[in-house]
C-alpha positions as CSV (number, residue, x, y, z in Angstrom):
1,M,39.5,12.7,-69.0
2,K,41.8,9.9,-70.1
3,D,39.4,7.1,-70.5
4,G,36.7,8.6,-73.0
5,R,34.1,9.9,-71.0
6,H,34.7,13.2,-70.7
7,I,32.1,13.9,-73.8
8,Y,29.3,12.1,-71.8
9,T,30.4,14.0,-68.7
10,H,30.5,17.0,-70.6
11,A,26.9,16.2,-72.5
12,L,25.2,16.0,-69.1
13,Q,26.7,19.1,-68.1
14,L,25.3,21.0,-71.0
15,H,21.7,19.5,-70.4
16,A,21.6,20.5,-66.9
17,F,22.9,24.1,-68.0
18,Y,20.4,24.6,-70.7
19,T,17.7,22.3,-69.1
20,G,16.8,20.9,-72.5
21,K,17.5,21.4,-76.6
22,I,14.5,22.8,-78.0
23,H,13.0,26.6,-77.5
24,I,10.2,28.9,-79.0
25,E,10.7,32.0,-80.5
26,L,8.7,34.7,-80.7
27,G,7.6,36.4,-84.0
28,F,6.5,39.2,-82.5
29,H,8.9,41.5,-79.6
30,D,6.2,44.4,-79.2
31,I,3.0,43.5,-77.3
32,Y,1.2,46.4,-79.2
33,K,2.0,44.5,-82.8
34,L,0.7,41.5,-81.3
35,K,-2.7,42.7,-79.4
36,P,-4.3,43.1,-83.1
37,Q,-3.6,39.6,-83.8
38,F,-6.3,38.1,-81.3
39,T,-9.3,40.2,-82.5
40,E,-12.7,38.3,-82.7
41,E,-12.5,38.9,-86.8
42,N,-9.2,37.9,-87.5
43,L,-9.6,34.7,-85.3
44,R,-12.5,33.9,-87.2
45,K,-10.3,33.9,-90.6
46,I,-7.8,31.9,-89.2
47,A,-10.6,29.3,-88.2
48,K,-12.0,29.3,-91.8
49,E,-8.5,29.4,-93.7
50,S,-5.7,28.8,-91.5
51,S,-2.7,28.2,-93.7
52,P,-1.3,31.7,-95.0
53,Y,-2.0,33.1,-91.4
54,S,-0.5,30.4,-88.8
55,K,1.8,27.6,-89.0
56,T,-0.1,24.7,-88.4
57,S,1.6,22.9,-91.3
58,R,5.1,22.9,-89.4
59,L,4.3,21.9,-86.1
60,S,4.9,18.4,-84.6
61,A,4.6,17.1,-81.4
62,I,6.8,13.7,-80.0
63,V,5.0,12.2,-77.3
64,T,6.5,9.0,-75.1
65,D,5.5,7.6,-71.9
66,G,9.4,6.1,-72.1
67,T,7.9,2.3,-72.5
68,S,9.8,1.8,-76.0
69,I,12.5,4.2,-76.5
70,L,14.9,3.0,-79.7
71,G,17.8,1.4,-78.7
72,Y,17.0,1.7,-74.8
73,G,13.9,-0.3,-74.2
74,N,11.7,0.7,-71.2
75,I,13.8,3.9,-69.6
76,G,10.7,5.8,-68.4
77,P,9.5,9.1,-69.4
78,R,12.3,11.4,-67.7
79,A,15.0,9.3,-69.6
80,G,12.9,9.5,-72.8
81,L,12.8,13.0,-72.7
82,P,16.1,13.6,-74.2
83,V,15.9,11.2,-76.9
84,M,12.6,12.7,-77.7
85,E,14.2,16.5,-77.6
86,G,16.9,14.7,-80.0
87,K,14.3,13.8,-82.5
88,S,12.3,17.1,-82.5
89,L,16.1,18.3,-83.1
90,L,16.3,16.7,-86.2
91,F,13.2,17.4,-87.5
92,K,13.9,21.0,-86.7
93,L,17.4,20.7,-88.6
94,L,16.3,18.4,-91.3
95,G,12.7,18.8,-92.3
96,D,12.4,22.8,-90.5
97,V,9.1,21.9,-88.7
């Protein structure tokens, strides 16, 4: 497009196609390797000392009700979601969270 809006249209198309920017990956791809992770003995050990067994130190939550989106103001939760996804992406790329 000659009016310079092509990049914005393309961004909306990509957002609709991928339905967001963030995903979760499995550490195990074989159900038989995953099953032993959930034994009572393992869960009790994780409850006592989680750092070597889980990645809770690298998790974050970004929550908004859309009333105070930086630079946009009160745009609501649906419109605020892509902004929160962008923040999550920055955390992942810059902080490996």
